[in-house]
N, C-alpha and C positions, 0 to 999 in steps of 0.2 A: 504494500500500500504506500509506503514512504517513497519507494522508487518511482511509482506511477505519478505521484504528486510532484516529485522533482522534475520528471519529464514534462509534465503539463506546464509547470512554471517556466521551464526553459523555452518551450514552444511559445508561450505567452510573451515572454521577454523578446524573443526573436520577432514575433509579429509586431510588437510595439516599436521595436527598433526599425523595422522595415517601413512601417507606416510613417514614422518620424522622418526618415530619410526621403521617402517619397514626397512628403509634404514640403521638404526643403527644396527639392529640385522643382516641384510644382511652383513654389513661390519664386524661384529663380526664373523659370520659364515665363511666369506672369510678368516679372520685371523686364525681361527681354521684350515681351509683347508690348508692354507699355512704351518702351523706347521706340520700337518699330512704329507704333501708332503715332507717336510724336513726329518721327521722321517723315512719315507719309502724309501727315495732316497739318503741316505748317508749324510744328513746334519750334520755339525759339532755341537758339544754341544754349542759352542758359537752362531751359527746361530739359534739353537733351543731355546736358552736362550732369544735371541732378539725376536723371533717369539712368544714365550709364553708371553713375556711382551706386545707385540702388541695385542695379543688376550685378555689379561687381561684388557688392556686399552679400547679396543673396547667394551667388555662386560660392563665395568664401564659406558661408554658413552651410552650404550643401557639400563642402569639402571637394569641390571640383577645381583643382588647381589650374588646369588649362583654360577653362572658361573664365575663372577669376582673373587670370593674367590678361586674357584678351579684353575683358570688359574694363579692367583697370587701365590698360593702354588706351582704349577707346575714350574713357572718361578723361584721361590726361590730355589727349589731343583736343577734345572738344572744349574742355575747361581752359586750356591754354589759348585757344582761339577766342573764347569769351574775354579773357583777360587782355589779349592783344587788342581786340576791338575796343575794349574799355579805355585802353591807353591811347589808341589812335583817335578815336572819336571823342573821348573824354566823357566822364560820367560815372 
């Protein structure tokens, strides 16, 4: 009886862990979709900078290093453009 209970607890733990990880990548996918929406629908560079940062954060939380690095680079490029525009145009 004790062994059966231990097995059930292990499976329950694995199920919770899998659901948690799926939720993280789902949140990251949503963050990517938010960025894409802004890109296709006239979002400002400032909005896209923030959205790319949220995508990078979400992929970091999902422990996907490759996508985290990609979105971090994307955020850096867009945010640098925002800063350059601010310096050139003033404001």
